[in-house]
N, C-alpha and C positions, 0 to 999 in steps of 0.2 A: 522431739517435743512438738506437741500439737499446738497450732495457733488458736488463739481465743477468737471468739465471734467478732469482736471489734477489729482485731488485727486482720482477720480474713476479709472483713468488709473494706478496710482501708487498702489492703493489697489488691483487692479486686478492682477498686476504683483506679489505682495507679496503673494497673495492667491495662484496663480498658481505655484510659485517657492518654497514656504515654506509650506503653509497649505495643499496643495494637496498631496504631498508625505507623510506627517504625517497622513493625512486622509486615504490614501491607506494602510499604515502600520497598523493603528488601525482597519480598515475594515477587513484586512486579518487575524489579530489576533482574532477578534470576530468570524469570520466564522470558524477558526480553533478550537475554543472551542467546537463546536457542532460536533456530529458525522455526517458523510456524508450520509444522507438518500438516495439521488439520485442526479444525475448530473443536472437534471432539477430544483430541489429545490435550489441547490447551484447557478445555473445560475440566477434564479429569485432573490435570495438574493443579488448577485453582481449587477444586473440591478437596483434593488431597492435602494441599497446604492449609485450607480452611479448617480441616478437621485436625491436622497435626498440631496446631498451636494449643488446642484445648486439652489434649490428652494429658500432658504433664501438669496442667494447671487445674485439673478437675477438682481436686480436693480443696482448693482455695475458693472456688465458686460454689461449691455444694452447700446449700442451705443459707446463702447470703440473703436471699429474698424473703426468708422467713423472719418471724419475730425473734428477738434475742432470747435464746433458751436460758441464759444465766440471769436475766432480769427478774427482779422480784415482782410478783403479781400484786395488783392493787385491789384484789378481791376482798381483803380483810377490812378495808376502809369503806366499802360500799354498804349502804343501808338498803335492804330490799323490803 
């Protein structure tokens, strides 16, 4: 079942305000468990983790910044 525009918008807000900070804390703790082999390896780990969170959530964020496609347009009430 596909989520409606309003549901995707609400879920995206919850993800960005609640889940993202938690994900950042977990990612930092995971990286802190390993010794720092080099700055480049650490950077690659952060970039990988930064991309990994968005892949499963791509469908929720897609089109959220656009106007609601299900909303009725007010063009019929306009007088030109």
